[in-house]
C-alpha positions as CSV (number, residue, x, y, z in Angstrom):
1,M,1.0,35.5,190.2
2,G,4.0,36.6,192.2
3,A,4.4,37.0,195.9
4,I,2.9,40.1,197.5
5,E,4.6,41.8,200.4
6,R,2.5,43.9,202.8
7,N,3.0,45.2,206.4
8,G,6.0,42.8,206.9
9,Y,4.1,39.8,205.7
10,M,4.7,37.8,202.5
11,F,1.7,36.3,200.7
12,E,2.4,33.5,198.1
13,T,-0.5,32.2,196.0
14,E,-0.8,28.6,194.8
15,Y,-3.8,27.2,192.9
16,S,-5.0,24.2,190.9
17,V,-7.0,24.8,187.7
18,M,-8.3,21.2,187.7
19,Q,-9.6,21.4,191.2
20,Q,-10.6,25.1,191.0
21,K,-9.1,25.6,194.5
22,G,-6.3,27.7,195.7
23,A,-4.5,29.0,198.8
24,V,-2.5,32.1,199.8
25,H,0.3,31.1,202.1
26,V,1.2,33.8,204.7
27,Y,4.8,34.2,206.0
28,K,6.3,36.6,208.5
29,E,10.1,36.8,208.6
30,G,10.3,33.6,206.6
31,Q,8.1,31.6,209.0
32,F,4.8,30.1,207.9
33,V,1.9,31.8,209.7
34,K,-1.4,30.7,208.0
35,E,-3.0,29.3,204.9
36,L,-6.0,31.3,203.4
37,D,-8.0,28.9,201.2
38,F,-10.3,30.0,198.3
39,T,-12.1,28.6,195.3
40,F,-12.4,30.2,191.8
41,H,-13.7,29.6,188.3
42,G,-11.8,29.7,185.0
43,Q,-8.1,29.4,184.2
44,S,-6.8,31.4,187.1
45,P,-8.1,33.3,190.2
46,E,-9.1,36.9,189.8
47,P,-6.5,39.2,191.4
48,K,-9.5,40.8,193.3
49,I,-10.0,37.5,195.2
50,I,-6.4,37.5,196.4
51,E,-6.6,41.2,197.4
52,E,-9.7,40.6,199.4
53,L,-8.1,37.6,201.2
54,I,-5.1,39.7,202.1
55,E,-7.3,42.6,203.3
56,N,-9.5,40.3,205.4
57,F,-6.3,38.8,206.9
58,F,-5.5,42.2,208.4
59,Q,-9.0,42.8,209.8
């Protein structure tokens, strides 16, 4: 999964298959803003999970 840019923010996803946990790191102008944690099942998180985290970030 690559980085996602939206509304001036950069979202970078990182996850562990062994732990079944991940995080989306949020940056604005190169500065870390927040970490959005999530869990998943399988070999990688569904893109839908990442999209929902990003949408919720803006609400």
